N, C-alpha and C positions, 0 to 999 in steps of 0.2 A: 311296785313289785314286777319282777320279770316273769312273764308267762312262758318263756322259751323252755321247751322240754329238754333238749340236749344243749348244754352250754359248751361251745367249742373251747378246746384247750390248746391244741397244736396240731402239727403234722409230723409224719414220719415217712422216710423214703424206704421203699421195698425194692431190692435189686432185681434185675432180670435173671432169667435162667434159660438155657438152651435145651434143657432136658425136660421131659414130662415129669410131673409130680404125681407119684402114686401114694395114696394115703397109707396103705398098709405097710409100706416100707419105712415111713417116717413116724407115724403115730404108733409107737410101740411102748408098752409098759417097761420102764427100765429106770431105776433110781440108783444104779451103781455109780461109783466114782467116775468111771470113764464114759458114762452115757453122754451122747452128743447133746441131748435135751432130756432132762430128768422128767419123765412122765410117770406119775404115781398111779393114775386111775384113768381108765377109758370106760365111760358108762356104756351099758348095753345099748342104749339109744344111739350114742355116738358111733359105736361099732356098727350097728345095724344100718344106719343112714350113710356112713362114709367109709368105714374100714372093711366091713364084711365080718361075718361071724365064721368060726371054724367050720370048714366044709363047704362054705359058700364060694362060688366061682367069680366073685366080683369084688372090686374095691374102687373107690372113686379115683379117676385119673384126670388130671388137668394138663392141658397142652402147655408147651413152653410159654414163658411169661415175659412180657416186654418191660416189666418194672412198673412201679406206680408210686404215687404219693397218697397215703391214707391220712385222713383227718381223724381226730379222736376228740371226744367230749364226754361229759358226765351228765347223768340224768339229774334234773333239778327237782323232780318229784316222781313217785312210783307210777309206772305205766305199763300198759300191755303192748305187745309187739306191733299191732296194727297202727297204733297212734305214733309209735316211735318211727316206724318205716315211713309214714306220711310226713312226719316232721323232718326226716332226713332227705325228703324229696322224691320218695317212691322207691320201688324195689331196685331199680337200676343204680341209684346212688347209695342205697343201703347195702347192696351186695358186695361182699369181699370174697376171697378165695381161701381154700385150705393152705395153698402155698404162702399167701400173705400172712396168715395166722402163724404158720410154722416158722416163717422167716423172722417174725417178731419173737417167737419162743427161742430161736437160736441166739438172739442178742442177749437174752436173759435166761440161759439154760438152767441155772441153779437158783433162780428166784432173786437175782440181783435187782437193784433199782433200775428203773428205766420207764419207758412209756406204758408198759403193762403194769397193772396194779399188783403188788405183792405183799402189802401190809396186812399181816394176819389179824391184827387187833381190830381192823375195820370190817373184815370178812366180806369184802366186796370183790366182784369178779369183773373180768373183761369179757365183752360180748361182741360177737360178729354175726352177720347174716350171710350164710353160705348155702349154695345150692347143693342138694344131696345127689345121690346117684341117679335119681329119677327127675332131677331138675327142679325140685321144690325148694324154695328159699326157706331155710330153717335157722332159728337162733342157736348159736353155739357159744358156750361159756368156757373160759379158761381161768382157772382159779389156782393160785399157788397155795398149797396146803402145809408148807414148811419142809416137806421132803421132796416134793415134785409137783408137776402140774396135773390138775384134775380136768379132764375134758368131758363135757356133757353137751347134749342137745335136748331141746324141749319143743314139741310141736306147737305149744302155746304157753306163754309164761308172763307173769307180772314181775317186772324188774324193780329193784329197790333203788332209792335215791342214792346217787354216788356211783352206780354201775358205770363203767367206762365202755363206751361204744366206739367201734372203728368203722369208718364209712368213707365213701367218695366225697369229693368236695361239693358242698352245697352252693348253688348259684342263686 
């Protein structure tokens, strides 16, 4: 029996950008035909930690990005964040960015097949560890609901078997 918590599946290239990435201009609820990425739901938690709430004077901004290669794999058994982060090699290797997440959403803006899970019958999500506006590493989920992407974050969560995690290369 394999005791590996996260079973590696593959890698995906994320392009560079010369512009800063501002969460509130990209993570916008919009499921219209012309939406650049169909986003159906932004959880209050996600908005509070990354996008800002109405009347707030902040949103997460990330500096220009040099590009990356993300690994992805699926959980072989249910687990809590602390064990998953340890399995991935610590916070530095587990950490991804909002820009990387959004770049992957842009490849599958309408729930097309790709590296992000979109099969509604399995009800599984894609998970990322991203630093919030205060620098805390938080789990973020992206789930295709059939009409658009649902974005949520949870301060602590127990993830299901088959959840797909995105992370830095494990050495």
